[in-house]
N, C-alpha and C positions, 0 to 999 in steps of 0.2 A: 498472390504471388507474383513477384517482379518478373516480367518477361524481357529476357536478353535477346538483344539485337546483335547478330554477328556477321560480319563478312568472310565469306567462305571461298577457300582458294585451293582448287584441285590441283595440286603439283603434277606435273608430267601428263596433263590432261588428256585423255583420249574416249572420246564417247563410244567408240567401237573398240572393243577388246576382244583380240582373236589368240587363242593359244594354240600351237602346233605342236604336235608330238613328230617323234623319228621313228616310230615303228616300222621296220622294215615290211614292204608289201609280202603279204603271203605268211608272215612269220608265225601266226597261229592259225594257220589254215588246219593243221591236223586235229587241232582241239574243237573245230566247229562241230556242232550238233553231237557234241559228246555229253555224258553225264556221270555224276558219281564217280567210281574208281576208273572208269574209262577216260573220264576227263582228266582226272590227276595224273594217270598214266602218260596221256597224251601231252600234258604241259611238261611232266619229268622228262620225257623223250626230247622235247623241244630244247631245254635249257640245259640238258646233260652234255656232258664231255665239253666242258668249257675249257679255253686256254688258260692255263695256269701258270702263276708266276711265284718266285721265291719269296718267302715272308720278308727277309733282307738279304740284299745282295750289293756289294761294292762295285760290281762288273756290269751288272745287267738291271733292266726295269725291274723294280720289285713293289711291294704293296705300298711302301711309303711314297713312291713316285706316283702311283695311281691315284692315292687319296688326296694328295696333294693338288691335283686337278678335279678329281671327283667331288670333294669336299670343300672346294675353293668358295671363298666369299664372293657373291656376284659382282659387288661395287669395288672389292679389292683382291683380284686375281692370287696376288701374293700370299694372302692369308688363307688359312683353312677356318671353317666354322666348326666348333666342338659340340658334340652330342650331349645332351643333358644342361649345358650350361649357355650354349650359344655365344660362347667368347670367341673373338676373332684375334687368332694367333698367327705370327709368321710361319709360313709353311715350311721355311728352312730350318726352324726349330725343332726339328723332330727329335724327340726325347730329350736331347741337349742336357744329358747327365741327370736327368729328373727334373729339369727347369723349363723344359718345353711341353710338348704333347705327345701323347702316344696311341696306340691303337686297341679300340674296344672291340672286342668279339661279342656282338649281340647277343647271338646264340652262344652262351658261355663255351668256352673250348673245353672245359672240364665235363660238361654234358654230352658224353660221348668220348671224352678223354682224347680229343685228336690234337691238342695242343697248337702248335704252329706249323705242322706238316703239310706238305703240298696237298691241295684237296679241299677239305673242309676249313682247314687252318687258315688257309691263305685266300680263300673266296672273299673277293673285295666287297660283293653284295652283303657280306655279314660283317665287315670292318667299318668302322666310323673313327675318325678323328676324335680324340677324347682329351679332358681334362685328366691329367694323371691322378690326382688325388679322388676325384670323383669315380673315376675308373676302378680304382682300389676300394672304395666304399662299396660299389655295386657288387663286387665279388662275382658269385654265380647265381644270385638270388635269383628266384622266380620272379616273373613280373606279375604284379597284382595291385589292386587299389589298397593303399596302406590307411587303415582307418583307426588302429588301436592306439591306446596311450602309449605304446612303446615306440611309435614310430617318430624318427627324427628328421630334420630338414637339412638338406644340403644343395645350395643353388637353386631352390624351388622343387627338389626333387625329395621324395619321402622314403624311407627305408626301415626296416626293422629286424634287428639281428636275431630277436627271438622268434619272430614269424617268418623269417627267411625270404622276406619279399622287399622287391624295390619298385617304387612307383614314379617314373620319370615326369619331367614338367608336361604339361598338357600339349605344347607345341611339338613334344616329340614322342607323344605316344602311338600316332599313327605309324611314324617311320619304324618305330621299333616292332609294331605288330606285323607290319609287311615284310620286314627282314624275317621274322620268325616264320611267316607263311612261307616265304621262300625257301628257307632251309628245309623245311617239312617236305616240300615237293622236290626238290633238287637231290637231296640224299634219300634215296628209297633202298639201298642196300646191295644194287647190282654192282658188278665189276669191283668187288672186294672194298666197296665203298660202306660206311656206316649207314643204317637205315634210322634217320632221326625222325621223332615223331613229336608233333606238339599234343600235351596232356593237360588234363584238369588238376592234376595234383601238383603241390610243392613238395620238392625233393630236398632231402637234407644237403647240406654243402659237401659233404664227403662222398656222395653217390657218383659213379661215374655212368650212370645209364644214359644212352643217347636221346633223352627226353627232356621237355623243356614245358613250362606252363607259365601262366595259367589260361587255358584256351578261350574259356568264355570272356575273360576279361580284356584279352587281346582282340577278340571279335568286337567287344564293345568300343576300345580304342580305335580301331579301324574306322568305325562309322563315325566317330566323335572327332577325328583329326584327320580330315580328307587328303589325299595326295596333293602336294603343292609343286611349284615349279623347281625349288631346289632338288626334289625328290626326283621328277622328272629329268632334269639336267643330269642328276648324278647316275641315272639309270642309262642315259645315253652314253656317258663318258665310259662308264664300265664296260659296257657293250662293245665301245671301239677297241677295248684291250681283251676282255675275255670272250667275246663274240656270244656272250648270253644275257639275257635280260630278266628283269623281276617282272613276271606276269601279273602281280598285285599293284603293281605301280601303273602299268599299261592299261589295265582291265580291273579296276579295283572290285568291279561287281562278280569277278569269279569267286570270290571268297563266300558269297551267298549260295554259288552252285556247289561248292565243296564242303562248307560246313554250316552253312545258314538254311534258310527256310525254302531255297531252291533246289535242293539236293535231287529231287526226283524229276528235274526239268533238265532239258538239253539247253547247252549254253550256244549263243549263236552273238558273234561279234557285233552284228547289224543292228541288234537290239540292245546296245550299250548306248552311252552318252558320246556323241563324236567328239573326238579331241580337237577338232577345228572350229568348234562351235562359235558364232558370233554373238556377243551380248551387248544390247543396245542399253546405255544408261543416261539417263538426264537427271542432273542434280541441279535444284534451283540455287540462284545466287542474285542477291545475298539471302540468307536464313533469317528468318525474323520471328522464329517460334523456339519453344524448348525441345522441338523434336526435328530431325532430319526426315523429311519425306522425299523420296525420290522416285522417278519414274522409270521402268525397265520391263522389256519383253518377256521376263521371267520372274517369279518370287524366289527369293533366297529364304531358305529353311533356317539359316542361322547367320546372324549378322554379329561383329564383335567391333567394338571401339577400343583400341590401346592407347595409351599415353607414349610419349617417346622412351621410357623407361621399359616399356613393354608390359606394363601393368594393364590388367583389363577394367576399363573404366564403367563400359555398359555392355551388357550382352542380351540380345533377343534370340528365342527359339520359335520355330513356327514360321509358317509361309507368311513373310511380310516384307515390305520395302520401307520400313520405319525403325529409327534407333533414337533414343533420347540422346539430347546433345550434352556436352560437358559444361560446367559452369564457368569454366575459365578459359582465357585464350591460350594458345601454344600450337605445337605440332602434334597430330594426332594420326593413327592409322586406321583405316576402315577395312576390316576383313569380311568378306562377302562369300557365303557358301551355298552352293547350288548343286545337290547331289555330291557327286565326288570332285566336282571342280571349285576351285578358290580363286577370288580375285582379291587383291591387296592395293588399296588406294591410299596415298599420302594426303592428308588435310592439315590447313594451315587455317586457324582460326583467329580473327582479329576483331575486336570490337570497334564499332564505328559510332 
């Protein structure tokens, strides 16, 4: 086998990577040392009674305005990034007679029949900027893996009108799951609000029950697609308006305590992965083998290498700091997963 020799350039190089969160001090104190229903109730009380905004208003701040900031493209804040397609669209093109972008209710607004009414219908944690056509295709289908012959593809998402399910792109699966988790906890039926419940079943499109699935699949997606900086920033922006947060973005491990294998254990935030953990990475330069081996003070449980078009070139699962290199030169992105943390680095590979 011919061994390729590459010159490796790490764009925006930083050997020490620090991620900071903006969780207010003491925000989750009342949930400390709670378990099962007591934990869920404590989280509900923390995020309940948020500041509410009109769905659409020509006079005051509305959900369009908040989404323009919450879903803004980091490198171009005038644009919004659309869920399910990752398209970048000028934020000012809100709907634009069907030519712009619209608002996706991730927990479908017909699942509880809350529509766009103040409350669940305008909760921006549940809204995402969306491609109008893909939003229409998604309908109110349950979220599940689409594996049957009836599945169709749209922008890398799969859906089946006969199975009544929608499977988003891998990059959006965790985002979707954590939004559904939030809605389940935020809306518990008090104060004349709906009691939304995440379930295992797939409901008919005509059902108005305040239920959404598929729970087991969403739990898997949460683990497969960890929280990223886009979600963290979005959580912070929405908190600035609504004054409540999505706990499953701040503390992804809470999912295990509510629906996973730690339901009989008390949750303690001090046992979670610190949000400001420093990770030291050393990558050799140049690379003279078919594999990229790098030194780090932690092992990554998942490593992905993407090309500039977003296609996964190579992927490695399991504790390792090693991944196969591409066969050709160009710009690539290295995604490193450790627990619920994700590091994304840009690579430029040139032959020499």
